N, C-alpha and C positions, 0 to 999 in steps of 0.2 A: 609438610603439608601439601599439598598444589589444590587450589580452588579457584574453578574457574565461574564467571559470573557472566550471565548474557540476559538480561532486564529487557524487558518491553518496556515502552516509554510509558509514565503515569501521566496521561491524556492534561495537556493545560497545566502540566503540576513540573514535572522532572521528563527531560531526557532519558532515552536509554543510557548512555552513558554517564551523565547524570549520578540516574539510582544508581548503576554498577561501583563508580566510584564511592559513592557516600557505603555502599555495603562494603567496602574494601576498607575505607577506614575504620566503620566497625569493627570487623575482620583482625584489621592490627592490633585495635587497643585491646582485643582478647588473648592474641595471639600475634605479636609482633614478628616473626618469624616465618609465619606462614607466607609461602607465592600465592599470589592472587593476581589471576590474570581475568582483565574486562574486556567484554568482547561487543559487536554492538548484537541486537537483535529486533527483528520489526518482522511483521506477515505481510509485507505490499501496500498496506495504507500507510494512511498516517504517521510520519514520523520515519517512516522508510527512508529518504535522500538523507536527513541527516544523521542518523545512525548510521548507515553504510557511508557514505563517503568519508564523515568524522571518524570512523570507528577503522574505517581501512585504509585510512592515510592520505587521502582523498581531499578536493576542495568544493568550497560549494560557489555556485557561478549564479547570479541574478541575472534576470533579461524583462527588459518590459513586452509586453506580449498583449493582445486583444481577448479582455477578461470575455467571461460567458455573455455578456450581456450589450459586447461590443465595445465597453471602454477599457482604455489603457489599464495592466492591474501587474503588478512585478511579481515573476514566478522564482523562486531557487529552483535548482537541481543540482543534482551531485558528481563530480567528473573525477574518473580516478584514471592518472596519467599514464600508469606502467599496462595495462590492459585496454587503453582507450574507450573507456566504459561507462554512459551517461547513466545517471540513476535520475527517472521521472516521476513524480507525481503527477497524473492527468489534474489533480483535484486544485494544484498548483496554478491551472491557468485558464479552468473550464470545473469549479467545483460547485457544490450547490452553497458552501459555507462563503460564497463571494455574491448570493444574490438574496437580499432582502426576502421575506414572506410574500409580501404585496409584491415582488416583481417575478416570483416564481411563474416561469411560463416557458413549458419546452417548445414552445411554436419561435423562442424568439432566440432561445438558449444556443451559443454554436462552440465547439470544439476545435475553432480557428488557431484560439491562443497554443493550442498543445503542438500542431505543428509548426508554429512559431518556433517552440523551445526546441523542438527536435532539429529544425534549421540551424538553429543559433550551435547545439551541440556538435551537429557537422560541423560547419563554419570552426569548431573550436578543437577538431581531429577526432571525435568520437565516431566508433564505428560500431560498436554493442551499445546495445540498450536493454535497462529494466525499466521497465514502465510498470507503476500502481496505476490500475485504472478503477478504483474504489472514488464513489463520492463524489458522483457527477450531477452537473444540473442540467444536461443535455439529453436531447433523443431525437439526433440529427445523423446517427448513422456513420458519423465520425466524418460526413462529407467535409465539416470544415478543416478539421486536421487535412483532410485530402487535399484540399485549395491551398491552402498554405505550402502542403511539398510541393504544390505545381500540376496537379491534376485537373483538367478539367470537369467540372462538376456543372455541364452546360444547362439553359435554358432553352426552349424553341428561336428566342433571339440570339444564339450563339454566347449569350454572355454568363459568369458565373450567377451560379442559383443564390437565392438570397441565403442568409443565414438561418440559422435554426433548421427546425423539424419543418416548417412550410417552404424550404427552398428543397427539399424531398417531391414535393407536391411539382414544381417546375420540371424537375428532372427529366432530360429525353434524351441524353448521350454524355457519354462519359470518353473524355480522350486523356494521351499520357505521352504525349510530344515534348510538352513544356515539364515535364516531371526534373525534379532536382537530381542530376545525375549519381551524386554520391549516395543517394538512397540505395541502387542495387546493391552497393557494398556493406549496407546494414544489417545488422541481426537483430532482433527484438524477443525479449524474455517478459513475455505479459503478466502480470502477478493478479488472478485471475480466479475466485473461489467462488461464484457463483456459475451455473451451468444451464443457465436460460438461453433457449433458440433465439433468436431475432423476431421472427413474429409469433402469433397467436394466442391461445388465452397463456402460456405461460412466457412469451416472449416481453420484449424491452418495455414497449407501451402498455401493456396490460399490468404486468407487473410492479415498476418501477415509477409510469408515468403519474400515478399519482402524487408522490412524494414530491414531484416536483413541480406540480401544480396544475396537471389534468384534468379535464373534466373527462366523463365519460363518452360523449359526440368527438372530443378531441382525439383521446386514444383510438377510439375507432380509425378517426381518419390519419393518426400518425402507422397505426399497423400497416393500413392497407398500404399507406406511402410506401414504408419499408419492404414490404415483400414486392413494392414494382421497383425499386432500389436494386433490389437483392437481383432478380428477373434481368434488369439490363446490365447489370455486372457479370453474369453469368454469360453473357453473349460474349465476351471478350478475355475473362478473370476465370481460368478453370479451376480457380482455389473457393470462388465464390460456393458458399454451402452456409444459408441459413437456419439448416436443421442443426447444425454441429452445435455442441453444446458450448455454452461462453458467447456466442455471438450475440446475445443481445445483453451482454454486459454494458455497463456504462451509455445507455443508450442506443446501442449496437454499434461502438465504437471496436469493440471485441470482434465482430465480422470486420471493420475497415481495416484493421489490421493483418486478420487471417487473409483477408482478399485480396489485398494492395501491396504488401510488405512481407519480408522475409521473418514471420513470427510465429513462437509458439503460444499458445494460454497454456501457465502449471500455476500450481498454488503457488501462496505467498511466501507463507512459510518455508516451501521447498526450493523457493530462490533463493531465499535469504541464505537459509543453512549451507547451500552449496559453494553460493558466492566467499561466503564468511569463512570457509571452511571449519567449523564451529568442531565437529567432529574430530579433525587432527588435533584439538587442545584437550577435548573432552577425556578422549581415550585413557588419556594418563594421568588424568587427577583422581582425587580421593573424594573433592564433593562438588557438585554441578549447584549454582544459586541459579534460581529464574523468576518471572514472576511479572506482575504486571499492577495499571491501577487499581480494577476490578477484576478480583478472580472467582467464578461463576460456574453454572452450567454451561456454559456459551463456551467456556473455556476450551474445553476439550473439543471444537468442533473446530480444528483447523489453526488454533489461533497460536500464536507465537511461542509462550510459555510451554505447551504441550509440544511442540517442536523441539525443543530444546530436551525437555525431560525425554521424551522418544531415544533421542542420544545417549543422554546417560542411562536409560535403563540397558541399552542395546551393551552396555560396557558393564554393567552390573555396579553403577554409580549410585552413591546416596544423593537425591534430589532433594533439594527445599526451594523454596519459592516464598518471597516478601512481595508482600501486597498492599495497597492506598484500603481496602476492606475487601470484604467477603461476603456473600451470600450463603442460603442454607444449604442450597444446590450445589456449593463447591465442592461437597463431598464427593464427587463423581471422580473432582479430579485427583483425588487419592488410588483410584481404581485405572490411571491413564497415565502414570508413572512419575505423579509429584508425592514422594512419600510424607512429606509434612508441611504443611504454608502456615505463615504466622502474618497478619495484618499488622500494619507498624503506628496504627492511632494510638496515641497513650491516654489520654483525656476526653471526658465529654467536650467535643469543641463544634461549630459548625462547618459543615462544607467547604467553604470559602476558607476557611482558617486553615481546615485541614490541607486542601489543596495549595497555598501558599508555599513558595517555591522553598525558602528558609524551612519553615516547620518541616514540609515534606521530606527536606534533605537531611534534619536532625533527627526525625524518627526512623528513617529507614538507616541512618548509623544507629542509633541506640539500638533499635532492634535487632539490627545485625550482631552486635558485641554481646549482647545478653546471651544469645542462641549459641554464638563458639563460644562463649564462657562456658556455657554447660559442655561443647563438646572437649575444650581443653581440659575440664574435669574427668569426662571420662577417660581421657586417654592417658591421663597422669594416673588416676584409680584402676584403669583396666575394666 
């Protein structure tokens, strides 16, 4: 029997690979002879760097960069040396979780650190980039990142515009004579699962500004400034298209990547499945195991387990899911490739106890063992 295990991480509890290895232990307790392959899984959000870097034989690098409020933060990213690929989560350098509730203000938060991570990866020989852009604290249109890469985002005095969305108000000229030369050799696959344009009622400021601390008046200001920024960019950069789906992602960082770098915006799970070549393992497997921390109605909307399940169903495989908890609307997952799912918590405990690393690991192993004892009985008794 060949089983492929591709688990998403259980947030604040188990990483993708930890969850997968716990399941492998449980399977081997029930069926010692089973061939169990553990593969990384993520959807471009939190946990993608660790899952892909370690799951694909790469390494993690940590660099100190400028955080969203201008203070130093340590950001980890992955390197796959064989292909010269860097795996980056923008949230590690400019994420909303790096900013306290009291300090959230997109007028001040910058993406400068994202550019510094890219520069460090380039210095380490990377020319291919996979970048997750979810969870941002910013609404600066990506000008901070571009400044770090050598673009001139200049004000009337010829100086770099200020950090944050307030820098967009000052912007009068964009120059590229100091851009890092190696940037022209780089390609970027941007994990982006939102379709918002840069500006307007569905744009970056209106839709995502409030959760980043923007008041209504501030939202209107930032939207005007982003529109001006896009018009200024379009004078020199032919790819500037603020109406393109996804340009409003991460406070306009999607627009910056598409306009100023050799980038494409793609579904996060699509990128991960292609980069890990999960299909190569699944096509000759007998059973596919996937799952995540919370299985619910949102799981079917492009999340990692459904991506793995889709490949399993392409080849007619039995697909099972293990999860920390399920909601009533998780039943929709049964119609989207997951044949059966199993919550792993074995008793009435607090959420904190259930999420404790050792408890989650033991529960995952125990759940997998019992399910595969049933599968063994079915094999033995036809």
